[in-house]
ROMARKE-494448 format. One record per residue (C-alpha): x, y, z; residue in one letter; residue number from 1. Coordinates in steps of 0.05 Angstrom, whole numbers, plus 5000, padded with zeros to 4 digits. Example, Ala and Ser with C-alpha at 12.3 -4.5 7.8 and 13.67 -1.06 7.14 Angstrom:
5246,4910,5156,A,1
5273,4979,5143,S,2
END
This chain:
5029,5273,5499,M,1
4998,5250,5434,L,2
4997,5173,5428,K,3
5014,5141,5359,K,4
4958,5094,5345,V,5
4961,5077,5269,I,6
5022,5035,5250,S,7
5008,5027,5175,L,8
4949,5051,5135,L,9
4937,5028,5063,L,10
4888,5060,5017,I,11
4870,5027,4953,F,12
4849,5082,4905,T,13
4843,5061,4832,S,14
4860,5008,4779,I,15
4897,5020,4715,S,16
4939,4991,4659,F,17
5012,5002,4665,A,18
5036,5011,4595,Q,19
5089,5057,4591,L,20
5143,5030,4636,F,21
5193,4976,4623,E,22
5191,4908,4655,S,23
5214,4906,4728,G,24
5228,4979,4728,T,25
5218,5015,4794,R,26
5209,5091,4783,I,27
5210,5140,4838,V,28
5189,5213,4829,T,29
5177,5270,4879,G,30
5208,5270,4947,G,31
5189,5260,5020,G,32
5119,5246,5029,S,33
5098,5259,4958,S,34
5141,5201,4929,A,35
5109,5160,4873,Y,36
5133,5090,4862,Y,37
5120,5042,4805,F,38
5130,4966,4810,V,39
5105,4925,4752,G,40
5114,4900,4681,K,41
5092,4927,4615,T,42
5019,4918,4602,G,43
5006,4888,4672,E,44
4940,4905,4709,L,45
4961,4948,4767,T,46
4929,4984,4826,I,47
4946,5050,4860,T,48
4956,5045,4932,V,49
4971,5099,4985,N,50
5019,5071,5035,L,51
5020,5111,5100,W,52
5048,5103,5170,G,53
5110,5070,5199,F,54
5143,5043,5136,V,55
5211,5063,5110,R,56
5185,5094,5045,N,57
5113,5117,5052,P,58
5079,5143,4988,G,59
5036,5126,4931,R,60
5050,5059,4897,Y,61
5029,5031,4832,E,62
5034,4956,4841,V,63
5013,4892,4805,P,64
4938,4875,4823,S,65
4961,4811,4851,S,66
5006,4842,4903,T,67
4991,4819,4972,D,68
4996,4860,5039,L,69
5065,4832,5059,V,70
5093,4845,4989,Q,71
5067,4918,4992,L,72
5097,4931,5062,I,73
5162,4903,5031,S,74
5157,4950,4972,Y,75
5153,5007,5024,G,76
5220,4987,5053,G,77
5189,4945,5110,G,78
5159,4968,5176,P,79
5198,5013,5223,L,80
5209,4991,5294,K,81
5149,5034,5316,E,82
5102,4999,5270,A,83
5043,4963,5306,K,84
5035,4902,5259,L,85
4980,4877,5299,K,86
4935,4937,5279,D,87
4944,4949,5204,V,88
4886,4981,5168,K,89
4865,4976,5098,I,90
4814,5027,5072,I,91
4776,5021,5011,R,92
4728,5064,4977,N,93
4670,5017,4953,V,94
4610,5035,4910,R,95
4545,5012,4943,E,96
4484,5028,4898,D,97
4497,5101,4879,S,98
4543,5123,4936,T,99
4615,5112,4955,I,100
4626,5079,5020,V,101
4693,5074,5061,E,102
4707,5003,5084,K,103
4758,4993,5137,V,104
4793,4923,5146,I,105
4838,4909,5205,K,106
4894,4860,5193,I,107
4943,4830,5243,N,108
5004,4823,5201,V,109
5044,4791,5258,E,110
4993,4733,5258,K,111
5003,4723,5184,I,112
5077,4727,5187,H,113
5080,4672,5240,R,114
5049,4622,5192,R,115
5110,4624,5147,W,116
END
């Protein structure tokens, strides 16, 4: 039997300016796993993030650049009961010299959440 290991996987892909959307508008296009979500204000610096794993609404999110991990998971509808919040991975493609290197950061969201 295949064991589910990854609970949430976040991939930060790009930075852009959100200029065409109204303040506070959340736009959803596509369906299923190809959903696109926008959360932001007109002219606000945003980042594009792929939110995968055991969240209610996985997909590609364009969020304010100040969005923290817990906010992002909340935008995704929150974790499902199968989510392993002790093992959340953030994957970033970072330029080192002339090459792109994949960086993986592991976060224990349960530990962060207990501090509140």
